[in-house]
PyMOL Python script that loads the backbone (N, CA, C, O; Angstrom):
from pymol import cmd

cmd.read_pdbstr("""\
ATOM      1  N   UNK A   1       0.874  -1.804   0.222  1.00  0.00           N
ATOM      2  CA  UNK A   1       0.030  -0.671   0.121  1.00  0.00           C
ATOM      3  C   UNK A   1       0.725   1.656   0.200  1.00  0.00           C
ATOM      4  O   UNK A   1       0.780   2.790  -0.276  1.00  0.00           O
ATOM      5  N   UNK A   2       0.872   1.159   0.719  1.00  0.00           N
ATOM      6  CA  UNK A   2       2.489   2.334   0.924  1.00  0.00           C
ATOM      7  C   UNK A   2       3.432   2.655  -0.537  1.00  0.00           C
ATOM      8  O   UNK A   2       3.360   3.719  -1.153  1.00  0.00           O
ATOM      9  N   UNK A   3       4.286   1.528  -0.914  1.00  0.00           N
ATOM     10  CA  UNK A   3       4.248   1.522  -2.597  1.00  0.00           C
ATOM     11  C   UNK A   3       3.764   2.462  -2.996  1.00  0.00           C
ATOM     12  O   UNK A   3       4.248   3.589  -2.892  1.00  0.00           O
ATOM     13  N   UNK A   4       2.729   2.182  -3.520  1.00  0.00           N
ATOM     14  CA  UNK A   4       2.059   1.748  -4.547  1.00  0.00           C
ATOM     15  C   UNK A   4       1.037   3.679  -3.425  1.00  0.00           C
ATOM     16  O   UNK A   4      -0.191   3.706  -3.496  1.00  0.00           O
ATOM     17  N   UNK A   5       1.414   4.318  -3.003  1.00  0.00           N
ATOM     18  CA  UNK A   5       1.090   5.700  -2.259  1.00  0.00           C
ATOM     19  C   UNK A   5       2.246   6.798  -2.906  1.00  0.00           C
ATOM     20  O   UNK A   5       2.071   7.985  -3.184  1.00  0.00           O
ATOM     21  N   UNK A   6       3.399   6.029  -3.035  1.00  0.00           N
ATOM     22  CA  UNK A   6       4.704   6.632  -3.396  1.00  0.00           C
ATOM     23  C   UNK A   6       3.987   6.651  -5.274  1.00  0.00           C
ATOM     24  O   UNK A   6       3.967   7.514  -6.151  1.00  0.00           O
ATOM     25  N   UNK A   7       3.693   5.801  -5.221  1.00  0.00           N
ATOM     26  CA  UNK A   7       3.137   5.843  -7.515  1.00  0.00           C
ATOM     27  C   UNK A   7       2.410   6.874  -7.252  1.00  0.00           C
ATOM     28  O   UNK A   7       2.723   7.877  -7.893  1.00  0.00           O
ATOM     29  N   UNK A   8       1.990   6.924  -6.901  1.00  0.00           N
ATOM     30  CA  UNK A   8       0.598   7.804  -7.429  1.00  0.00           C
ATOM     31  C   UNK A   8       1.011   9.402  -6.966  1.00  0.00           C
ATOM     32  O   UNK A   8       1.219  10.337  -7.738  1.00  0.00           O
ATOM     33  N   UNK A   9       1.055   9.423  -5.772  1.00  0.00           N
ATOM     34  CA  UNK A   9       1.743  10.335  -5.344  1.00  0.00           C
ATOM     35  C   UNK A   9       2.749  10.790  -6.027  1.00  0.00           C
ATOM     36  O   UNK A   9       2.802  11.982  -5.725  1.00  0.00           O
ATOM     37  N   UNK A  10       3.841  10.485  -6.999  1.00  0.00           N
ATOM     38  CA  UNK A  10       4.428  10.719  -8.167  1.00  0.00           C
ATOM     39  C   UNK A  10       4.071  11.084  -9.456  1.00  0.00           C
ATOM     40  O   UNK A  10       4.498  11.885 -10.288  1.00  0.00           O
ATOM     41  N   UNK A  11       2.931  10.064  -9.375  1.00  0.00           N
ATOM     42  CA  UNK A  11       1.637  10.188 -10.621  1.00  0.00           C
ATOM     43  C   UNK A  11       1.403  12.219 -10.380  1.00  0.00           C
ATOM     44  O   UNK A  11       1.638  13.019 -11.286  1.00  0.00           O
ATOM     45  N   UNK A  12       1.127  12.443  -9.585  1.00  0.00           N
ATOM     46  CA  UNK A  12       0.038  13.139  -9.222  1.00  0.00           C
ATOM     47  C   UNK A  12       1.044  14.462  -9.016  1.00  0.00           C
ATOM     48  O   UNK A  12       0.636  15.623  -9.030  1.00  0.00           O
ATOM     49  N   UNK A  13       2.116  14.153  -8.867  1.00  0.00           N
ATOM     50  CA  UNK A  13       3.150  15.256  -8.757  1.00  0.00           C
ATOM     51  C   UNK A  13       3.721  15.619 -11.052  1.00  0.00           C
ATOM     52  O   UNK A  13       3.851  16.747 -11.528  1.00  0.00           O
ATOM     53  N   UNK A  14       3.826  14.864 -11.510  1.00  0.00           N
ATOM     54  CA  UNK A  14       4.275  14.997 -12.541  1.00  0.00           C
ATOM     55  C   UNK A  14       2.620  15.502 -13.084  1.00  0.00           C
ATOM     56  O   UNK A  14       2.627  16.395 -13.931  1.00  0.00           O
ATOM     57  N   UNK A  15       1.337  15.014 -12.670  1.00  0.00           N
ATOM     58  CA  UNK A  15       0.235  16.164 -13.025  1.00  0.00           C
ATOM     59  C   UNK A  15       0.762  17.393 -12.563  1.00  0.00           C
ATOM     60  O   UNK A  15       1.592  18.119 -13.108  1.00  0.00           O
ATOM     61  N   UNK A  16       0.194  17.527 -11.528  1.00  0.00           N
ATOM     62  CA  UNK A  16       0.022  19.244 -10.855  1.00  0.00           C
ATOM     63  C   UNK A  16       1.380  19.844 -12.341  1.00  0.00           C
ATOM     64  O   UNK A  16       1.062  20.861 -12.957  1.00  0.00           O
ATOM     65  N   UNK A  17       2.719  19.142 -12.728  1.00  0.00           N
ATOM     66  CA  UNK A  17       3.691  20.059 -13.725  1.00  0.00           C
ATOM     67  C   UNK A  17       3.296  20.777 -15.091  1.00  0.00           C
ATOM     68  O   UNK A  17       3.968  21.564 -15.757  1.00  0.00           O
ATOM     69  N   UNK A  18       1.720  20.169 -15.370  1.00  0.00           N
ATOM     70  CA  UNK A  18       1.627  20.114 -17.133  1.00  0.00           C
ATOM     71  C   UNK A  18       1.650  21.418 -17.353  1.00  0.00           C
ATOM     72  O   UNK A  18       1.358  22.149 -16.406  1.00  0.00           O
ATOM     73  N   UNK A  19       1.858  21.772 -18.127  1.00  0.00           N
ATOM     74  CA  UNK A  19       0.811  22.744 -18.206  1.00  0.00           C
ATOM     75  C   UNK A  19      -0.527  23.429 -18.565  1.00  0.00           C
ATOM     76  O   UNK A  19      -1.218  23.141 -19.543  1.00  0.00           O
ATOM     77  N   UNK A  20      -0.781  24.320 -17.693  1.00  0.00           N
ATOM     78  CA  UNK A  20      -2.515  24.666 -18.139  1.00  0.00           C
ATOM     79  C   UNK A  20      -2.837  24.425 -19.070  1.00  0.00           C
ATOM     80  O   UNK A  20      -3.671  23.537 -18.895  1.00  0.00           O
ATOM     81  N   UNK A  21      -2.731  24.660 -20.285  1.00  0.00           N
ATOM     82  CA  UNK A  21      -3.341  24.268 -21.552  1.00  0.00           C
ATOM     83  C   UNK A  21      -3.774  23.019 -21.152  1.00  0.00           C
ATOM     84  O   UNK A  21      -4.944  22.643 -21.091  1.00  0.00           O
ATOM     85  N   UNK A  22      -2.177  22.017 -20.719  1.00  0.00           N
ATOM     86  CA  UNK A  22      -2.679  21.331 -20.888  1.00  0.00           C
ATOM     87  C   UNK A  22      -3.243  19.742 -19.951  1.00  0.00           C
ATOM     88  O   UNK A  22      -3.872  18.757 -20.337  1.00  0.00           O
ATOM     89  N   UNK A  23      -2.651  20.127 -18.596  1.00  0.00           N
ATOM     90  CA  UNK A  23      -4.392  19.594 -18.124  1.00  0.00           C
ATOM     91  C   UNK A  23      -5.726  20.399 -18.328  1.00  0.00           C
ATOM     92  O   UNK A  23      -6.588  19.823 -17.664  1.00  0.00           O
ATOM     93  N   UNK A  24      -6.138  21.252 -18.829  1.00  0.00           N
ATOM     94  CA  UNK A  24      -7.612  21.941 -19.172  1.00  0.00           C
ATOM     95  C   UNK A  24      -8.077  20.899 -19.929  1.00  0.00           C
ATOM     96  O   UNK A  24      -9.141  20.332 -19.681  1.00  0.00           O
ATOM     97  N   UNK A  25      -7.018  20.474 -21.250  1.00  0.00           N
ATOM     98  CA  UNK A  25      -7.668  20.100 -22.396  1.00  0.00           C
ATOM     99  C   UNK A  25      -8.014  18.877 -21.632  1.00  0.00           C
ATOM    100  O   UNK A  25      -9.165  18.915 -21.198  1.00  0.00           O
ATOM    101  N   UNK A  26      -7.326  17.767 -21.332  1.00  0.00           N
ATOM    102  CA  UNK A  26      -7.374  16.744 -19.942  1.00  0.00           C
ATOM    103  C   UNK A  26      -8.212  16.333 -19.359  1.00  0.00           C
ATOM    104  O   UNK A  26      -8.598  15.165 -19.320  1.00  0.00           O
ATOM    105  N   UNK A  27      -8.737  17.512 -18.660  1.00  0.00           N
ATOM    106  CA  UNK A  27      -9.384  17.459 -17.452  1.00  0.00           C
ATOM    107  C   UNK A  27     -11.272  18.333 -18.079  1.00  0.00           C
ATOM    108  O   UNK A  27     -12.248  18.645 -17.397  1.00  0.00           O
ATOM    109  N   UNK A  28     -11.028  18.439 -19.580  1.00  0.00           N
ATOM    110  CA  UNK A  28     -12.344  18.038 -20.542  1.00  0.00           C
ATOM    111  C   UNK A  28     -12.414  16.838 -20.488  1.00  0.00           C
ATOM    112  O   UNK A  28     -13.492  16.247 -20.544  1.00  0.00           O
ATOM    113  N   UNK A  29     -11.358  16.293 -20.377  1.00  0.00           N
ATOM    114  CA  UNK A  29     -11.075  14.650 -21.166  1.00  0.00           C
ATOM    115  C   UNK A  29     -11.801  14.047 -19.516  1.00  0.00           C
ATOM    116  O   UNK A  29     -11.375  12.975 -19.086  1.00  0.00           O
ATOM    117  N   UNK A  30     -12.761  14.735 -18.791  1.00  0.00           N
ATOM    118  CA  UNK A  30     -12.507  14.135 -17.980  1.00  0.00           C
ATOM    119  C   UNK A  30     -11.770  12.733 -16.748  1.00  0.00           C
ATOM    120  O   UNK A  30     -12.171  11.780 -16.080  1.00  0.00           O
ATOM    121  N   UNK A  31     -10.641  13.378 -17.035  1.00  0.00           N
ATOM    122  CA  UNK A  31      -9.512  13.171 -16.351  1.00  0.00           C
ATOM    123  C   UNK A  31      -9.376  14.228 -15.187  1.00  0.00           C
ATOM    124  O   UNK A  31      -9.755  15.380 -15.397  1.00  0.00           O
ATOM    125  N   UNK A  32      -8.758  13.810 -13.765  1.00  0.00           N
ATOM    126  CA  UNK A  32      -9.128  14.430 -13.409  1.00  0.00           C
ATOM    127  C   UNK A  32      -7.458  14.126 -12.392  1.00  0.00           C
ATOM    128  O   UNK A  32      -7.418  14.430 -11.200  1.00  0.00           O
ATOM    129  N   UNK A  33      -6.399  13.594 -13.018  1.00  0.00           N
ATOM    130  CA  UNK A  33      -5.096  12.901 -12.695  1.00  0.00           C
ATOM    131  C   UNK A  33      -4.301  12.128 -12.972  1.00  0.00           C
ATOM    132  O   UNK A  33      -4.866  11.122 -13.400  1.00  0.00           O
ATOM    133  N   UNK A  34      -3.151  12.019 -12.966  1.00  0.00           N
ATOM    134  CA  UNK A  34      -1.615  10.727 -14.235  1.00  0.00           C
ATOM    135  C   UNK A  34      -2.853   9.604 -14.636  1.00  0.00           C
ATOM    136  O   UNK A  34      -3.568   9.285 -15.586  1.00  0.00           O
ATOM    137  N   UNK A  35      -2.563   9.229 -13.154  1.00  0.00           N
ATOM    138  CA  UNK A  35      -3.421   8.208 -13.325  1.00  0.00           C
ATOM    139  C   UNK A  35      -4.468   7.280 -14.415  1.00  0.00           C
ATOM    140  O   UNK A  35      -4.387   6.316 -15.175  1.00  0.00           O
ATOM    141  N   UNK A  36      -5.705   8.495 -13.819  1.00  0.00           N
ATOM    142  CA  UNK A  36      -6.928   8.593 -15.226  1.00  0.00           C
ATOM    143  C   UNK A  36      -6.423   8.616 -16.528  1.00  0.00           C
ATOM    144  O   UNK A  36      -6.646   7.887 -17.494  1.00  0.00           O
ATOM    145  N   UNK A  37      -5.440   9.939 -16.317  1.00  0.00           N
ATOM    146  CA  UNK A  37      -4.584  10.245 -17.847  1.00  0.00           C
ATOM    147  C   UNK A  37      -4.397   8.820 -18.622  1.00  0.00           C
ATOM    148  O   UNK A  37      -4.803   8.728 -19.781  1.00  0.00           O
ATOM    149  N   UNK A  38      -3.804   7.756 -17.999  1.00  0.00           N
ATOM    150  CA  UNK A  38      -3.131   6.600 -18.128  1.00  0.00           C
ATOM    151  C   UNK A  38      -4.262   5.443 -18.925  1.00  0.00           C
ATOM    152  O   UNK A  38      -4.509   4.773 -19.928  1.00  0.00           O
ATOM    153  N   UNK A  39      -4.752   5.928 -17.305  1.00  0.00           N
ATOM    154  CA  UNK A  39      -5.604   4.663 -18.118  1.00  0.00           C
ATOM    155  C   UNK A  39      -7.031   4.816 -19.223  1.00  0.00           C
ATOM    156  O   UNK A  39      -7.766   3.946 -19.690  1.00  0.00           O
ATOM    157  N   UNK A  40      -7.028   6.261 -19.375  1.00  0.00           N
ATOM    158  CA  UNK A  40      -7.609   7.106 -20.434  1.00  0.00           C
ATOM    159  C   UNK A  40      -7.149   6.127 -22.032  1.00  0.00           C
ATOM    160  O   UNK A  40      -7.832   5.383 -22.736  1.00  0.00           O
ATOM    161  N   UNK A  41      -5.917   6.504 -22.113  1.00  0.00           N
ATOM    162  CA  UNK A  41      -4.753   6.292 -23.277  1.00  0.00           C
ATOM    163  C   UNK A  41      -4.451   5.033 -22.905  1.00  0.00           C
ATOM    164  O   UNK A  41      -3.590   4.531 -23.628  1.00  0.00           O
ATOM    165  N   UNK A  42      -4.799   4.426 -22.145  1.00  0.00           N
ATOM    166  CA  UNK A  42      -4.446   2.530 -22.284  1.00  0.00           C
ATOM    167  C   UNK A  42      -5.583   2.266 -23.387  1.00  0.00           C
ATOM    168  O   UNK A  42      -5.408   2.179 -24.602  1.00  0.00           O
ATOM    169  N   UNK A  43      -7.438   2.102 -22.300  1.00  0.00           N
ATOM    170  CA  UNK A  43      -8.532   2.134 -22.897  1.00  0.00           C
ATOM    171  C   UNK A  43      -8.601   2.214 -24.435  1.00  0.00           C
ATOM    172  O   UNK A  43      -8.763   1.212 -25.131  1.00  0.00           O
ATOM    173  N   UNK A  44      -8.513   3.054 -24.767  1.00  0.00           N
ATOM    174  CA  UNK A  44      -7.479   4.422 -26.490  1.00  0.00           C
ATOM    175  C   UNK A  44      -6.670   2.766 -26.902  1.00  0.00           C
ATOM    176  O   UNK A  44      -5.945   2.963 -27.878  1.00  0.00           O
ATOM    177  N   UNK A  45      -6.635   2.012 -26.674  1.00  0.00           N
ATOM    178  CA  UNK A  45      -4.812   2.067 -27.477  1.00  0.00           C
ATOM    179  C   UNK A  45      -5.305   0.266 -27.389  1.00  0.00           C
ATOM    180  O   UNK A  45      -4.997  -0.589 -28.220  1.00  0.00           O
ATOM    181  N   UNK A  46      -6.136   0.058 -26.134  1.00  0.00           N
ATOM    182  CA  UNK A  46      -6.440  -1.233 -26.171  1.00  0.00           C
ATOM    183  C   UNK A  46      -7.178  -1.486 -27.262  1.00  0.00           C
ATOM    184  O   UNK A  46      -7.102  -2.394 -28.089  1.00  0.00           O
ATOM    185  N   UNK A  47      -8.681   0.416 -27.054  1.00  0.00           N
ATOM    186  CA  UNK A  47     -10.097  -0.630 -28.257  1.00  0.00           C
ATOM    187  C   UNK A  47      -9.392  -0.133 -29.619  1.00  0.00           C
ATOM    188  O   UNK A  47     -10.422   0.288 -30.145  1.00  0.00           O
ATOM    189  N   UNK A  48      -8.443   0.112 -30.522  1.00  0.00           N
ATOM    190  CA  UNK A  48      -7.409   0.566 -31.565  1.00  0.00           C
ATOM    191  C   UNK A  48      -7.291  -0.908 -31.557  1.00  0.00           C
ATOM    192  O   UNK A  48      -8.113  -1.452 -32.294  1.00  0.00           O
ATOM    193  N   UNK A  49      -6.469  -1.725 -30.904  1.00  0.00           N
ATOM    194  CA  UNK A  49      -5.935  -2.894 -31.143  1.00  0.00           C
ATOM    195  C   UNK A  49      -6.375  -3.536 -31.134  1.00  0.00           C
ATOM    196  O   UNK A  49      -5.506  -4.407 -31.109  1.00  0.00           O
ATOM    197  N   UNK A  50      -7.296  -4.032 -31.131  1.00  0.00           N
ATOM    198  CA  UNK A  50      -8.476  -4.618 -30.910  1.00  0.00           C
ATOM    199  C   UNK A  50      -9.030  -4.655 -31.827  1.00  0.00           C
ATOM    200  O   UNK A  50      -8.939  -5.778 -32.325  1.00  0.00           O
ATOM    201  N   UNK A  51      -9.567  -4.047 -32.348  1.00  0.00           N
ATOM    202  CA  UNK A  51     -10.605  -3.272 -33.212  1.00  0.00           C
ATOM    203  C   UNK A  51      -9.295  -3.998 -34.519  1.00  0.00           C
ATOM    204  O   UNK A  51      -9.597  -5.028 -35.122  1.00  0.00           O
ATOM    205  N   UNK A  52      -8.315  -3.498 -34.710  1.00  0.00           N
ATOM    206  CA  UNK A  52      -6.903  -3.952 -36.030  1.00  0.00           C
ATOM    207  C   UNK A  52      -6.927  -5.240 -35.858  1.00  0.00           C
ATOM    208  O   UNK A  52      -6.776  -5.742 -36.972  1.00  0.00           O
ATOM    209  N   UNK A  53      -7.041  -6.089 -35.021  1.00  0.00           N
ATOM    210  CA  UNK A  53      -6.934  -7.749 -34.862  1.00  0.00           C
ATOM    211  C   UNK A  53      -8.300  -8.041 -35.408  1.00  0.00           C
ATOM    212  O   UNK A  53      -8.387  -9.268 -35.383  1.00  0.00           O
ATOM    213  N   UNK A  54      -8.819  -7.806 -35.632  1.00  0.00           N
ATOM    214  CA  UNK A  54     -10.627  -8.484 -35.206  1.00  0.00           C
ATOM    215  C   UNK A  54     -10.666  -7.463 -36.788  1.00  0.00           C
ATOM    216  O   UNK A  54     -11.670  -6.762 -36.663  1.00  0.00           O
ATOM    217  N   UNK A  55     -10.370  -7.319 -37.384  1.00  0.00           N
ATOM    218  CA  UNK A  55     -10.591  -6.063 -39.018  1.00  0.00           C
ATOM    219  C   UNK A  55      -9.274  -6.648 -39.715  1.00  0.00           C
ATOM    220  O   UNK A  55      -9.091  -6.365 -40.899  1.00  0.00           O
ATOM    221  N   UNK A  56      -8.494  -7.327 -39.145  1.00  0.00           N
ATOM    222  CA  UNK A  56      -6.777  -8.399 -40.076  1.00  0.00           C
ATOM    223  C   UNK A  56      -8.116 -10.428 -39.522  1.00  0.00           C
ATOM    224  O   UNK A  56      -7.539 -11.358 -40.087  1.00  0.00           O
ATOM    225  N   UNK A  57      -9.480 -11.018 -38.691  1.00  0.00           N
ATOM    226  CA  UNK A  57      -9.707 -11.274 -39.279  1.00  0.00           C
ATOM    227  C   UNK A  57      -9.739 -12.467 -37.725  1.00  0.00           C
ATOM    228  O   UNK A  57     -10.447 -13.454 -37.525  1.00  0.00           O
ATOM    229  N   UNK A  58      -8.807 -11.918 -36.979  1.00  0.00           N
ATOM    230  CA  UNK A  58      -8.889 -13.108 -35.441  1.00  0.00           C
ATOM    231  C   UNK A  58      -9.608 -12.341 -34.575  1.00  0.00           C
ATOM    232  O   UNK A  58      -9.552 -11.117 -34.458  1.00  0.00           O
ATOM    233  N   UNK A  59     -10.417 -13.263 -33.854  1.00  0.00           N
ATOM    234  CA  UNK A  59     -10.862 -13.827 -33.218  1.00  0.00           C
ATOM    235  C   UNK A  59     -10.595 -13.413 -31.974  1.00  0.00           C
ATOM    236  O   UNK A  59      -9.939 -14.256 -31.361  1.00  0.00           O
ATOM    237  N   UNK A  60     -11.004 -11.819 -30.949  1.00  0.00           N
ATOM    238  CA  UNK A  60     -10.911 -11.554 -30.054  1.00  0.00           C
ATOM    239  C   UNK A  60     -12.029 -11.101 -29.302  1.00  0.00           C
ATOM    240  O   UNK A  60     -12.987 -10.489 -29.776  1.00  0.00           O
ATOM    241  N   UNK A  61     -11.798 -11.577 -27.545  1.00  0.00           N
ATOM    242  CA  UNK A  61     -13.090 -11.884 -27.152  1.00  0.00           C
ATOM    243  C   UNK A  61     -12.999 -10.312 -26.087  1.00  0.00           C
ATOM    244  O   UNK A  61     -12.331  -9.582 -25.354  1.00  0.00           O
ATOM    245  N   UNK A  62     -13.977 -10.529 -26.606  1.00  0.00           N
ATOM    246  CA  UNK A  62     -15.153  -8.852 -26.258  1.00  0.00           C
ATOM    247  C   UNK A  62     -14.479  -8.958 -24.548  1.00  0.00           C
ATOM    248  O   UNK A  62     -14.604 -10.036 -23.967  1.00  0.00           O
ATOM    249  N   UNK A  63     -13.739  -7.712 -23.789  1.00  0.00           N
ATOM    250  CA  UNK A  63     -13.795  -8.068 -22.261  1.00  0.00           C
ATOM    251  C   UNK A  63     -14.841  -7.529 -21.725  1.00  0.00           C
ATOM    252  O   UNK A  63     -15.922  -7.528 -22.313  1.00  0.00           O
ATOM    253  N   UNK A  64     -14.687  -7.056 -20.672  1.00  0.00           N
ATOM    254  CA  UNK A  64     -15.949  -6.120 -19.550  1.00  0.00           C
ATOM    255  C   UNK A  64     -15.630  -4.907 -20.058  1.00  0.00           C
ATOM    256  O   UNK A  64     -14.632  -4.598 -20.711  1.00  0.00           O
ATOM    257  N   UNK A  65     -16.920  -3.969 -19.574  1.00  0.00           N
ATOM    258  CA  UNK A  65     -17.164  -2.527 -19.459  1.00  0.00           C
ATOM    259  C   UNK A  65     -17.245  -2.388 -21.251  1.00  0.00           C
ATOM    260  O   UNK A  65     -17.450  -1.294 -21.777  1.00  0.00           O
TER     261      UNK A  65
END
""", "prot")
cmd.dss("prot")
cmd.show_as("cartoon", "prot")
cmd.util.cbc("prot")
cmd.orient("prot")
């Protein structure tokens, strides 16, 4: 738990150092901290990868959510 808290403290500090315009853009995307940015990017990339795999004819299981 302590290591995880240190990690999020580090990421939140990075978030707070973003230029205001960039942070505003991300907040408009409903991102309130760096962890949410990473989650949003991962979700976006996973969706893109899954779509491309399906387009090649591979069967890809649908995840929850």
